MOPAC internal coordinates of N, CA, C and O (Angstrom, degrees):
PM7 1SCF
backbone

  N    0.0000 0     0.00 0     0.00 0    0    0    0
  C    1.4485 1     0.00 0     0.00 0    1    0    0
  C    1.5327 1   111.22 1     0.00 0    2    1    0
  O    1.2310 1   121.00 1   141.96 1    3    2    1
  N    1.3564 1   115.69 1   -38.04 1    3    2    1
  C    1.4609 1   118.86 1   179.48 1    5    3    2
  C    1.5289 1   111.45 1   -62.87 1    6    5    3
  O    1.2310 1   120.90 1   144.68 1    7    6    5
  N    1.3570 1   115.89 1   -35.32 1    7    6    5
  C    1.4669 1   119.17 1   179.75 1    9    7    6
  C    1.5213 1   110.69 1   -64.56 1   10    9    7
  O    1.2310 1   120.14 1   137.95 1   11   10    9
  N    1.3055 1   117.34 1   -42.05 1   11   10    9
  C    1.4673 1   121.10 1  -179.04 1   13   11   10
  C    1.5258 1   110.30 1   -65.55 1   14   13   11
  O    1.2310 1   120.52 1   137.32 1   15   14   13
  N    1.3259 1   116.62 1   -42.68 1   15   14   13
  C    1.4658 1   120.07 1   177.87 1   17   15   14
  C    1.5232 1   110.60 1   -63.98 1   18   17   15
  O    1.2310 1   120.66 1   137.43 1   19   18   17
  N    1.3306 1   116.34 1   -42.57 1   19   18   17
  C    1.4611 1   120.51 1   178.00 1   21   19   18
  C    1.5245 1   111.41 1   -62.82 1   22   21   19
  O    1.2310 1   120.84 1   140.17 1   23   22   21
  N    1.3231 1   115.99 1   -39.83 1   23   22   21
  C    1.4627 1   120.91 1   178.30 1   25   23   22
  C    1.5266 1   111.44 1   -64.31 1   26   25   23
  O    1.2310 1   120.38 1   136.93 1   27   26   25
  N    1.3217 1   116.88 1   -43.07 1   27   26   25
  C    1.4642 1   120.60 1   178.47 1   29   27   26
  C    1.5265 1   111.47 1   -66.34 1   30   29   27
  O    1.2310 1   120.31 1   140.17 1   31   30   29
  N    1.3362 1   117.02 1   -39.83 1   31   30   29
  C    1.4656 1   120.10 1   177.52 1   33   31   30
  C    1.5280 1   111.57 1   -65.58 1   34   33   31
  O    1.2310 1   120.47 1   142.55 1   35   34   33
  N    1.3235 1   116.71 1   -37.45 1   35   34   33
  C    1.4599 1   119.66 1   176.25 1   37   35   34
  C    1.5228 1   110.48 1   -64.20 1   38   37   35
  O    1.2310 1   120.32 1   140.14 1   39   38   37
  N    1.3227 1   116.99 1   -39.86 1   39   38   37
  C    1.4631 1   120.60 1   175.76 1   41   39   38
  C    1.5137 1   112.00 1   -61.42 1   42   41   39
  O    1.2310 1   120.53 1   138.62 1   43   42   41
  N    1.3349 1   116.58 1   -41.38 1   43   42   41
  C    1.4660 1   120.62 1   178.01 1   45   43   42
  C    1.5230 1   110.00 1   -64.16 1   46   45   43
  O    1.2310 1   120.43 1   136.79 1   47   46   45
  N    1.3315 1   116.79 1   -43.21 1   47   46   45
  C    1.4700 1   120.81 1  -179.87 1   49   47   46
  C    1.5292 1   110.68 1   -62.55 1   50   49   47
  O    1.2310 1   119.96 1   134.94 1   51   50   49
  N    1.3235 1   117.69 1   -45.06 1   51   50   49
  C    1.4713 1   121.43 1   179.20 1   53   51   50
  C    1.5299 1   109.79 1   -63.39 1   54   53   51
  O    1.2310 1   120.14 1   136.96 1   55   54   53
  N    1.3256 1   117.34 1   -43.04 1   55   54   53
  C    1.4713 1   120.83 1  -179.66 1   57   55   54
  C    1.5233 1   111.14 1   -64.25 1   58   57   55
  O    1.2310 1   120.21 1   136.26 1   59   58   57
  N    1.3307 1   117.20 1   -43.74 1   59   58   57
  C    1.4620 1   120.42 1  -179.98 1   61   59   58
  C    1.5280 1   110.71 1   -66.52 1   62   61   59
  O    1.2310 1   120.42 1   138.35 1   63   62   61
  N    1.3285 1   116.81 1   -41.65 1   63   62   61
  C    1.4676 1   119.97 1   179.11 1   65   63   62
  C    1.5249 1   110.88 1   -63.60 1   66   65   63
  O    1.2310 1   119.99 1   139.58 1   67   66   65
  N    1.3173 1   117.62 1   -40.42 1   67   66   65
  C    1.4662 1   119.13 1   178.87 1   69   67   66
  C    1.5182 1   111.30 1   -70.64 1   70   69   67
  O    1.2310 1   120.04 1   153.14 1   71   70   69
  N    1.3235 1   117.53 1   -26.86 1   71   70   69
  C    1.4643 1   120.78 1   176.24 1   73   71   70
  C    1.5323 1   110.50 1   -73.91 1   74   73   71
  O    1.2310 1   120.22 1   143.42 1   75   74   73
  N    1.3359 1   117.19 1   -36.58 1   75   74   73
  C    1.4610 1   121.18 1  -177.98 1   77   75   74
  C    1.5244 1   113.22 1   -75.57 1   78   77   75
  O    1.2310 1   120.33 1   146.09 1   79   78   77
  N    1.3175 1   116.97 1   -33.91 1   79   78   77
  C    1.4674 1   121.30 1  -173.72 1   81   79   78
  C    1.5302 1   108.90 1   -97.42 1   82   81   79
  O    1.2310 1   120.22 1   -56.77 1   83   82   81
  N    1.3313 1   117.19 1   123.23 1   83   82   81
  C    1.4690 1   120.02 1  -175.40 1   85   83   82
  C    1.5284 1   115.01 1   -61.69 1   86   85   83
  O    1.2310 1   118.91 1   148.54 1   87   86   85
  N    1.3081 1   119.68 1   -31.46 1   87   86   85
  C    1.4621 1   120.64 1  -175.20 1   89   87   86
  C    1.5092 1   114.97 1   -93.63 1   90   89   87
  O    1.2310 1   119.46 1  -176.76 1   91   90   89
  N    1.3253 1   118.63 1     3.24 1   91   90   89
  C    1.4651 1   121.83 1  -179.51 1   93   91   90
  C    1.5210 1   109.42 1  -111.90 1   94   93   91
  O    1.2310 1   120.81 1   -46.66 1   95   94   93
  N    1.3309 1   116.06 1   133.34 1   95   94   93
  C    1.4631 1   120.82 1  -176.83 1   97   95   94
  C    1.5210 1   109.97 1  -136.98 1   98   97   95
  O    1.2310 1   120.87 1   -44.07 1   99   98   97
  N    1.3340 1   115.94 1   135.93 1   99   98   97
  C    1.4616 1   122.71 1   173.84 1  101   99   98
  C    1.5167 1   107.05 1  -123.06 1  102  101   99
  O    1.2310 1   120.28 1   -39.42 1  103  102  101
  N    1.3362 1   117.08 1   140.58 1  103  102  101
  C    1.4619 1   121.56 1  -173.67 1  105  103  102
  C    1.5239 1   113.54 1   -68.17 1  106  105  103
  O    1.2310 1   119.28 1   156.87 1  107  106  105
  N    1.3098 1   118.97 1   -23.13 1  107  106  105
  C    1.4658 1   121.43 1   179.51 1  109  107  106
  C    1.5157 1   109.45 1   175.32 1  110  109  107
  O    1.2310 1   120.98 1     1.43 1  111  110  109
  N    1.3447 1   115.73 1  -178.57 1  111  110  109
  C    1.4591 1   119.41 1  -177.29 1  113  111  110
  C    1.5237 1   111.76 1   -66.89 1  114  113  111
  O    1.2310 1   120.15 1   141.67 1  115  114  113
  N    1.3097 1   117.32 1   -38.33 1  115  114  113
  C    1.4686 1   120.64 1   176.92 1  117  115  114
  C    1.5167 1   111.24 1   -61.22 1  118  117  115
  O    1.2310 1   120.88 1   138.49 1  119  118  117
  N    1.3146 1   115.93 1   -41.51 1  119  118  117
  C    1.4608 1   119.87 1   177.91 1  121  119  118
  C    1.5173 1   111.53 1   -72.69 1  122  121  119
  O    1.2310 1   119.75 1   155.66 1  123  122  121
  N    1.3227 1   118.08 1   -24.34 1  123  122  121
  C    1.4659 1   120.37 1   173.77 1  125  123  122
  C    1.5227 1   110.15 1   -66.98 1  126  125  123
  O    1.2310 1   120.33 1   141.04 1  127  126  125
  N    1.3336 1   116.98 1   -38.96 1  127  126  125
  C    1.4570 1   120.94 1   176.76 1  129  127  126
  C    1.5286 1   110.10 1   -65.74 1  130  129  127
  O    1.2310 1   120.58 1   134.73 1  131  130  129
  N    1.3444 1   116.50 1   -45.27 1  131  130  129
  C    1.4672 1   120.71 1   178.20 1  133  131  130
  C    1.5261 1   110.28 1   -62.16 1  134  133  131
  O    1.2310 1   120.31 1   139.85 1  135  134  133
  N    1.3315 1   117.02 1   -40.15 1  135  134  133
  C    1.4643 1   121.01 1   178.30 1  137  135  134
  C    1.5223 1   110.96 1   -61.87 1  138  137  135
  O    1.2310 1   120.39 1   137.66 1  139  138  137
  N    1.3204 1   116.85 1   -42.34 1  139  138  137
  C    1.4591 1   120.47 1   176.77 1  141  139  138
  C    1.5163 1   111.99 1   -61.10 1  142  141  139
  O    1.2310 1   120.63 1   138.63 1  143  142  141
  N    1.3313 1   116.40 1   -41.37 1  143  142  141
  C    1.4609 1   120.56 1   177.16 1  145  143  142
  C    1.5259 1   111.80 1   -64.31 1  146  145  143
  O    1.2310 1   120.62 1   135.99 1  147  146  145
  N    1.3264 1   116.43 1   -44.01 1  147  146  145
  C    1.4695 1   120.27 1  -178.70 1  149  147  146
  C    1.5252 1   110.87 1   -66.68 1  150  149  147
  O    1.2310 1   120.24 1   135.32 1  151  150  149
  N    1.3206 1   117.16 1   -44.68 1  151  150  149
  C    1.4686 1   119.97 1   178.24 1  153  151  150
  C    1.5226 1   110.10 1   -61.14 1  154  153  151
  O    1.2310 1   120.33 1   136.48 1  155  154  153
  N    1.3208 1   116.98 1   -43.52 1  155  154  153
  C    1.4621 1   120.27 1   177.99 1  157  155  154
  C    1.5170 1   112.86 1   -62.89 1  158  157  155
  O    1.2310 1   120.35 1   137.30 1  159  158  157
  N    1.3352 1   116.93 1   -42.70 1  159  158  157
  C    1.4608 1   120.69 1   179.63 1  161  159  158
  C    1.5249 1   111.78 1   -66.48 1  162  161  159
  O    1.2310 1   120.65 1   135.07 1  163  162  161
  N    1.3270 1   116.37 1   -44.93 1  163  162  161
  C    1.4702 1   120.55 1   179.92 1  165  163  162
  C    1.5238 1   110.26 1   -64.99 1  166  165  163
  O    1.2310 1   120.45 1   139.57 1  167  166  165
  N    1.3222 1   116.74 1   -40.43 1  167  166  165
  C    1.4619 1   120.89 1   178.80 1  169  167  166
  C    1.5249 1   110.84 1   -65.45 1  170  169  167
  O    1.2310 1   120.30 1   142.36 1  171  170  169
  N    1.3357 1   117.04 1   -37.64 1  171  170  169
  C    1.4621 1   120.62 1  -178.62 1  173  171  170
  C    1.5230 1   112.61 1   -73.40 1  174  173  171
  O    1.2310 1   119.72 1   149.83 1  175  174  173
  N    1.3138 1   118.13 1   -30.17 1  175  174  173
  C    1.4641 1   120.47 1  -177.24 1  177  175  174
  C    1.5297 1   111.13 1   -96.47 1  178  177  175
  O    1.2310 1   120.68 1   105.64 1  179  178  177
  N    1.3044 1   116.31 1   -74.36 1  179  178  177
  C    1.4636 1   121.11 1  -176.45 1  181  179  178
  C    1.5286 1   110.80 1   -65.74 1  182  181  179
  O    1.2310 1   120.53 1   137.70 1  183  182  181
  N    1.3247 1   116.58 1   -42.30 1  183  182  181
  C    1.4639 1   120.54 1  -179.20 1  185  183  182
  C    1.5161 1   112.66 1   -62.11 1  186  185  183
  O    1.2310 1   120.63 1   139.58 1  187  186  185
  N    1.3331 1   116.41 1   -40.42 1  187  186  185
  C    1.4660 1   119.37 1   179.06 1  189  187  186
  C    1.5228 1   111.83 1   -65.48 1  190  189  187
  O    1.2310 1   120.69 1   140.06 1  191  190  189
  N    1.3157 1   116.29 1   -39.94 1  191  190  189
  C    1.4679 1   120.07 1   178.56 1  193  191  190
  C    1.5245 1   110.06 1   -64.92 1  194  193  191
  O    1.2310 1   120.31 1   136.05 1  195  194  193
  N    1.3287 1   117.01 1   -43.95 1  195  194  193
  C    1.4659 1   120.08 1   178.55 1  197  195  194
  C    1.5224 1   111.60 1   -64.40 1  198  197  195
  O    1.2310 1   120.13 1   140.35 1  199  198  197
  N    1.3309 1   117.36 1   -39.65 1  199  198  197
  C    1.4696 1   120.32 1   178.39 1  201  199  198
  C    1.5233 1   111.49 1   -64.98 1  202  201  199
  O    1.2310 1   120.52 1   144.69 1  203  202  201
  N    1.3311 1   116.62 1   -35.31 1  203  202  201
  C    1.4626 1   120.62 1   177.79 1  205  203  202
  C    1.5296 1   111.00 1   -64.98 1  206  205  203
  O    1.2310 1   120.79 1   135.59 1  207  206  205
  N    1.3331 1   116.09 1   -44.41 1  207  206  205
  C    1.4665 1   119.90 1  -179.21 1  209  207  206
  C    1.5257 1   112.84 1   -72.02 1  210  209  207
  O    1.2310 1   119.98 1   151.48 1  211  210  209
  N    1.3147 1   117.65 1   -28.52 1  211  210  209
  C    1.4633 1   120.64 1  -177.25 1  213  211  210
  C    1.5205 1   112.50 1  -101.88 1  214  213  211
  O    1.2310 1   120.14 1  -162.77 1  215  214  213
  N    1.3281 1   117.33 1    17.23 1  215  214  213
  C    1.4672 1   120.04 1  -176.91 1  217  215  214
  C    1.5290 1   113.49 1   -55.41 1  218  217  215
  O    1.2310 1   118.88 1   132.45 1  219  218  217
  N    1.3358 1   119.73 1   -47.55 1  219  218  217
  C    1.4782 1   117.77 1  -179.91 1  221  219  218
  C    1.5305 1   112.94 1   -60.99 1  222  221  219
  O    1.2310 1   120.64 1   137.69 1  223  222  221
  N    1.3278 1   116.39 1   -42.31 1  223  222  221
  C    1.4586 1   120.02 1   178.51 1  225  223  222
  C    1.5290 1   110.91 1   -67.50 1  226  225  223
  O    1.2310 1   120.77 1   143.03 1  227  226  225
  N    1.3240 1   116.13 1   -36.97 1  227  226  225
  C    1.4619 1   120.87 1   177.22 1  229  227  226
  C    1.5274 1   110.30 1   -64.00 1  230  229  227
  O    1.2310 1   120.36 1   140.51 1  231  230  229
  N    1.3051 1   116.91 1   -39.49 1  231  230  229
  C    1.4579 1   121.12 1   178.59 1  233  231  230
  C    1.5256 1   110.70 1   -65.82 1  234  233  231
  O    1.2310 1   120.52 1   139.21 1  235  234  233
  N    1.3320 1   116.62 1   -40.79 1  235  234  233
  C    1.4685 1   120.41 1   179.86 1  237  235  234
  C    1.5259 1   112.74 1   -67.61 1  238  237  235
  O    1.2310 1   120.36 1   146.75 1  239  238  237
  N    1.3180 1   116.91 1   -33.25 1  239  238  237
  C    1.4726 1   120.53 1  -177.47 1  241  239  238
  C    1.5234 1   112.30 1   -95.66 1  242  241  239
  O    1.2310 1   120.32 1  -170.20 1  243  242  241
  N    1.3261 1   117.00 1     9.80 1  243  242  241
  C    1.4705 1   123.09 1   177.47 1  245  243  242
  C    1.5312 1   112.62 1    57.35 1  246  245  243
  O    1.2310 1   120.11 1  -140.44 1  247  246  245
  N    1.3247 1   117.39 1    39.56 1  247  246  245
  C    1.4531 1   122.33 1   173.96 1  249  247  246
  C    1.5212 1   115.58 1    94.04 1  250  249  247
  O    1.2310 1   119.58 1   179.17 1  251  250  249
  N    1.3191 1   118.40 1    -0.83 1  251  250  249
  C    1.4621 1   120.04 1  -179.82 1  253  251  250
  C    1.5257 1   111.49 1   -63.56 1  254  253  251
  O    1.2310 1   120.26 1   142.50 1  255  254  253
  N    1.3201 1   117.11 1   -37.50 1  255  254  253
  C    1.4631 1   120.80 1   179.21 1  257  255  254
  C    1.5318 1   110.27 1   -63.76 1  258  257  255
  O    1.2310 1   120.12 1   142.74 1  259  258  257
  N    1.3169 1   117.37 1   -37.26 1  259  258  257
  C    1.4594 1   120.79 1   178.27 1  261  259  258
  C    1.5283 1   110.93 1   -63.56 1  262  261  259
  O    1.2310 1   120.40 1   141.00 1  263  262  261
  N    1.3300 1   116.84 1   -39.00 1  263  262  261
  C    1.4639 1   120.13 1   176.79 1  265  263  262
  C    1.5260 1   110.61 1   -65.89 1  266  265  263
  O    1.2310 1   120.10 1   138.69 1  267  266  265
  N    1.3215 1   117.42 1   -41.31 1  267  266  265
  C    1.4658 1   121.11 1   178.67 1  269  267  266
  C    1.5271 1   110.17 1   -63.82 1  270  269  267
  O    1.2310 1   120.06 1   141.86 1  271  270  269
  N    1.3292 1   117.48 1   -38.14 1  271  270  269
  C    1.4617 1   120.53 1   176.72 1  273  271  270
  C    1.5307 1   110.10 1   -63.96 1  274  273  271
  O    1.2310 1   119.85 1   140.02 1  275  274  273
  N    1.3205 1   117.89 1   -39.98 1  275  274  273
  C    1.4673 1   120.90 1   177.27 1  277  275  274
  C    1.5244 1   110.85 1   -62.05 1  278  277  275
  O    1.2310 1   120.35 1   137.96 1  279  278  277
  N    1.3313 1   116.94 1   -42.04 1  279  278  277
  C    1.4643 1   120.45 1   177.73 1  281  279  278
  C    1.5299 1   110.23 1   -63.42 1  282  281  279
  O    1.2310 1   120.47 1   138.72 1  283  282  281
  N    1.3198 1   116.71 1   -41.28 1  283  282  281
  C    1.4670 1   120.24 1   177.82 1  285  283  282
  C    1.5296 1   111.42 1   -64.77 1  286  285  283
  O    1.2310 1   120.10 1   147.49 1  287  286  285
  N    1.3232 1   117.41 1   -32.51 1  287  286  285
  C    1.4610 1   120.22 1   177.55 1  289  287  286
  C    1.5323 1   110.86 1   -70.63 1  290  289  287
  O    1.2310 1   120.03 1   146.30 1  291  290  289
  N    1.3184 1   117.54 1   -33.70 1  291  290  289
  C    1.4683 1   120.58 1   173.80 1  293  291  290
  C    1.5334 1   109.72 1   -64.65 1  294  293  291
  O    1.2310 1   120.40 1   138.08 1  295  294  293
  N    1.3294 1   116.84 1   -41.92 1  295  294  293
  C    1.4642 1   120.25 1   178.13 1  297  295  294
  C    1.5266 1   111.44 1   -66.85 1  298  297  295
  O    1.2310 1   119.85 1   143.28 1  299  298  297
  N    1.3324 1   117.89 1   -36.72 1  299  298  297
  C    1.4650 1   120.91 1   176.15 1  301  299  298
  C    1.5262 1   110.24 1   -65.39 1  302  301  299
  O    1.2310 1   120.13 1   139.30 1  303  302  301
  N    1.3182 1   117.36 1   -40.70 1  303  302  301
  C    1.4689 1   120.97 1   176.79 1  305  303  302
  C    1.5241 1   110.68 1   -63.19 1  306  305  303
  O    1.2310 1   120.77 1   143.20 1  307  306  305
  N    1.3312 1   116.14 1   -36.80 1  307  306  305
  C    1.4641 1   120.98 1   176.17 1  309  307  306
  C    1.5240 1   110.50 1   -59.66 1  310  309  307
  O    1.2310 1   120.64 1   135.17 1  311  310  309
  N    1.3104 1   116.38 1   -44.83 1  311  310  309
  C    1.4673 1   118.66 1  -178.90 1  313  311  310
  C    1.5278 1   111.86 1   -72.47 1  314  313  311
  O    1.2310 1   119.61 1   150.29 1  315  314  313
  N    1.3375 1   118.34 1   -29.71 1  315  314  313
  C    1.4601 1   120.59 1   178.59 1  317  315  314
  C    1.5257 1   112.60 1   -72.91 1  318  317  315
  O    1.2310 1   120.14 1   144.32 1  319  318  317
  N    1.3200 1   117.34 1   -35.68 1  319  318  317
  C    1.4671 1   120.93 1  -176.09 1  321  319  318
  C    1.5191 1   113.89 1   -89.44 1  322  321  319
  O    1.2310 1   119.79 1   173.51 1  323  322  321
  N    1.3059 1   118.01 1    -6.49 1  323  322  321
  C    1.4574 1   120.69 1   176.63 1  325  323  322
  C    1.5122 1   113.06 1    65.80 1  326  325  323
  O    1.2310 1   120.75 1    50.10 1  327  326  325
  N    1.3168 1   116.17 1  -129.90 1  327  326  325
  C    1.4698 1   120.47 1  -174.90 1  329  327  326
  C    1.5268 1   112.84 1   -82.07 1  330  329  327
  O    1.2310 1   119.46 1   172.87 1  331  330  329
  N    1.3187 1   118.64 1    -7.13 1  331  330  329
  C    1.4674 1   120.84 1  -179.01 1  333  331  330
  C    1.5230 1   112.36 1   -75.71 1  334  333  331
  O    1.2310 1   120.44 1   152.37 1  335  334  333
  N    1.3325 1   116.77 1   -27.63 1  335  334  333
  C    1.4590 1   122.83 1   175.42 1  337  335  334
  C    1.5160 1   106.85 1  -137.09 1  338  337  335
  O    1.2310 1   120.95 1   -57.69 1  339  338  337
  N    1.3186 1   115.79 1   122.31 1  339  338  337
  C    1.4567 1   119.79 1  -174.56 1  341  339  338
  C    1.5262 1   109.92 1  -133.89 1  342  341  339
  O    1.2310 1   121.11 1   -50.37 1  343  342  341
  N    1.3387 1   115.47 1   129.63 1  343  342  341
  C    1.4583 1   122.76 1   175.45 1  345  343  342
  C    1.5180 1   106.13 1  -124.17 1  346  345  343
  O    1.2310 1   120.44 1   -46.29 1  347  346  345
  N    1.3337 1   116.77 1   133.71 1  347  346  345
  C    1.4606 1   121.49 1  -170.27 1  349  347  346
  C    1.5231 1   116.63 1   -81.69 1  350  349  347
  O    1.2310 1   118.97 1  -172.25 1  351  350  349
  N    1.2959 1   119.57 1     7.75 1  351  350  349
  C    1.4588 1   120.16 1   177.99 1  353  351  350
  C    1.5125 1   112.01 1   152.96 1  354  353  351
  O    1.2310 1   121.34 1     3.24 1  355  354  353
  N    1.3340 1   115.05 1  -176.76 1  355  354  353
  C    1.4593 1   121.03 1  -175.31 1  357  355  354
  C    1.5231 1   111.99 1   -62.36 1  358  357  355
  O    1.2310 1   120.14 1   133.31 1  359  358  357
  N    1.3246 1   117.33 1   -46.69 1  359  358  357
  C    1.4648 1   119.73 1  -175.81 1  361  359  358
  C    1.5189 1   111.90 1   -69.73 1  362  361  359
  O    1.2310 1   120.28 1   145.83 1  363  362  361
  N    1.3137 1   117.07 1   -34.17 1  363  362  361
  C    1.4599 1   120.16 1   175.05 1  365  363  362
  C    1.5256 1   110.14 1   -67.26 1  366  365  363
  O    1.2310 1   120.53 1   139.61 1  367  366  365
  N    1.3375 1   116.60 1   -40.39 1  367  366  365
  C    1.4628 1   119.92 1   177.06 1  369  367  366
  C    1.5254 1   111.03 1   -65.59 1  370  369  367
  O    1.2310 1   120.11 1   143.86 1  371  370  369
  N    1.3346 1   117.39 1   -36.14 1  371  370  369
  C    1.4675 1   120.62 1   177.16 1  373  371  370
  C    1.5258 1   110.67 1   -64.72 1  374  373  371
  O    1.2310 1   120.42 1   134.93 1  375  374  373
  N    1.3201 1   116.80 1   -45.07 1  375  374  373
  C    1.4647 1   120.68 1   177.78 1  377  375  374
  C    1.5281 1   110.83 1   -64.41 1  378  377  375
  O    1.2310 1   120.50 1   140.61 1  379  378  377
  N    1.3300 1   116.65 1   -39.39 1  379  378  377
  C    1.4628 1   121.90 1   177.16 1  381  379  378
  C    1.5261 1   110.46 1   -60.69 1  382  381  379
  O    1.2310 1   120.18 1   135.10 1  383  382  381
  N    1.3323 1   117.25 1   -44.90 1  383  382  381
  C    1.4707 1   121.37 1   179.64 1  385  383  382
  C    1.5208 1   111.04 1   -63.69 1  386  385  383
  O    1.2310 1   120.23 1   140.37 1  387  386  385
  N    1.3222 1   117.17 1   -39.63 1  387  386  385
  C    1.4706 1   120.73 1   179.10 1  389  387  386
  C    1.5243 1   110.54 1   -66.14 1  390  389  387
  O    1.2310 1   120.12 1   134.13 1  391  390  389
  N    1.3310 1   117.37 1   -45.87 1  391  390  389
  C    1.4660 1   120.95 1  -178.59 1  393  391  390
  C    1.5294 1   110.45 1   -64.83 1  394  393  391
  O    1.2310 1   120.08 1   138.07 1  395  394  393
  N    1.3324 1   117.45 1   -41.93 1  395  394  393
  C    1.4645 1   120.69 1   178.60 1  397  395  394
  C    1.5284 1   110.06 1   -62.71 1  398  397  395
  O    1.2310 1   120.12 1   135.77 1  399  398  397
  N    1.3229 1   117.37 1   -44.23 1  399  398  397
  C    1.4655 1   120.67 1   179.60 1  401  399  398
  C    1.5334 1   111.09 1   -62.66 1  402  401  399
  O    1.2310 1   120.41 1   137.41 1  403  402  401
  N    1.3278 1   116.82 1   -42.59 1  403  402  401
  C    1.4704 1   119.79 1   179.18 1  405  403  402
  C    1.5242 1   112.05 1   -65.65 1  406  405  403
  O    1.2310 1   120.46 1   136.38 1  407  406  405
  N    1.3305 1   116.73 1   -43.62 1  407  406  405
  C    1.4660 1   120.26 1   179.42 1  409  407  406
  C    1.5243 1   111.24 1   -64.89 1  410  409  407
  O    1.2310 1   120.07 1   138.55 1  411  410  409
  N    1.3327 1   117.48 1   -41.45 1  411  410  409
  C    1.4646 1   119.96 1   177.92 1  413  411  410
  C    1.5211 1   111.12 1   -66.34 1  414  413  411
  O    1.2310 1   120.28 1   146.57 1  415  414  413
  N    1.3338 1   117.08 1   -33.43 1  415  414  413
  C    1.4555 1   120.28 1   177.50 1  417  415  414
  C    1.5333 1   110.10 1   -66.72 1  418  417  415
  O    1.2310 1   120.31 1   136.71 1  419  418  417
  N    1.3222 1   117.00 1   -43.29 1  419  418  417
  C    1.4678 1   120.79 1   179.06 1  421  419  418
  C    1.5230 1   110.78 1   -65.19 1  422  421  419
  O    1.2310 1   120.20 1   134.80 1  423  422  421
  N    1.3217 1   117.22 1   -45.20 1  423  422  421
  C    1.4597 1   120.41 1   179.63 1  425  423  422
  C    1.5219 1   110.44 1   -66.72 1  426  425  423
  O    1.2310 1   120.19 1   139.76 1  427  426  425
  N    1.3217 1   117.24 1   -40.24 1  427  426  425
  C    1.4650 1   121.07 1   179.17 1  429  427  426
  C    1.5050 1   112.52 1   -65.45 1  430  429  427
  O    1.2310 1   120.02 1   141.84 1  431  430  429
  N    1.3239 1   117.58 1   -38.16 1  431  430  429
  C    1.4635 1   119.79 1   179.84 1  433  431  430
  C    1.5211 1   111.21 1   -72.63 1  434  433  431
  O    1.2310 1   120.16 1   146.25 1  435  434  433
  N    1.3254 1   117.30 1   -33.75 1  435  434  433
  C    1.4645 1   119.20 1   179.45 1  437  435  434
  C    1.5233 1   111.40 1   -74.89 1  438  437  435
  O    1.2310 1   120.22 1   148.28 1  439  438  437
  N    1.3407 1   117.18 1   -31.72 1  439  438  437
  C    1.4648 1   118.79 1   179.00 1  441  439  438
  C    1.5193 1   112.14 1   -78.44 1  442  441  439
  O    1.2310 1   119.87 1   152.46 1  443  442  441
  N    1.3207 1   117.86 1   -27.54 1  443  442  441
  C    1.4650 1   119.82 1   179.58 1  445  443  442
  C    1.5228 1   112.00 1   -75.52 1  446  445  443
  O    1.2310 1   120.07 1   157.18 1  447  446  445
  N    1.3223 1   117.47 1   -22.82 1  447  446  445
  C    1.4683 1   119.29 1   177.72 1  449  447  446
  C    1.5253 1   111.60 1   -77.88 1  450  449  447
  O    1.2310 1   119.59 1   162.49 1  451  450  449
  N    1.3294 1   118.38 1   -17.51 1  451  450  449
  C    1.4581 1   121.66 1  -178.74 1  453  451  450
  C    1.5235 1   112.08 1   -88.11 1  454  453  451
  O    1.2310 1   119.59 1   165.58 1  455  454  453
  N    1.3182 1   118.39 1   -14.42 1  455  454  453
  C    1.4657 1   120.61 1  -177.69 1  457  455  454
  C    1.4878 1   112.93 1   -78.77 1  458  457  455
  O    1.2310 1   120.10 1   180.00 1  459  458  457

């Protein structure tokens, strides 16, 4: 049950972020859920491998490389989903990643206080 709730909340976060950011578009709420799944899967597979290889550089830049990898994973998800999820470039994807992270942090902090 927690997975389904988490999946729905991720869909809401993706939908709200695409509504707030002018250059990001999602085809609908169902596609927002799929986008969340794809971003999570790409981040867990390709992103983890890239973070492993760039660990020394990531350590030197205090995590900036990890953020850039996350932005690149959003752009990769954009290319995988075609017209259902569209981000207009690197800076839009960076803003999208920041807004998604902030919204998930707010939702995560509010849900952890209720447990």
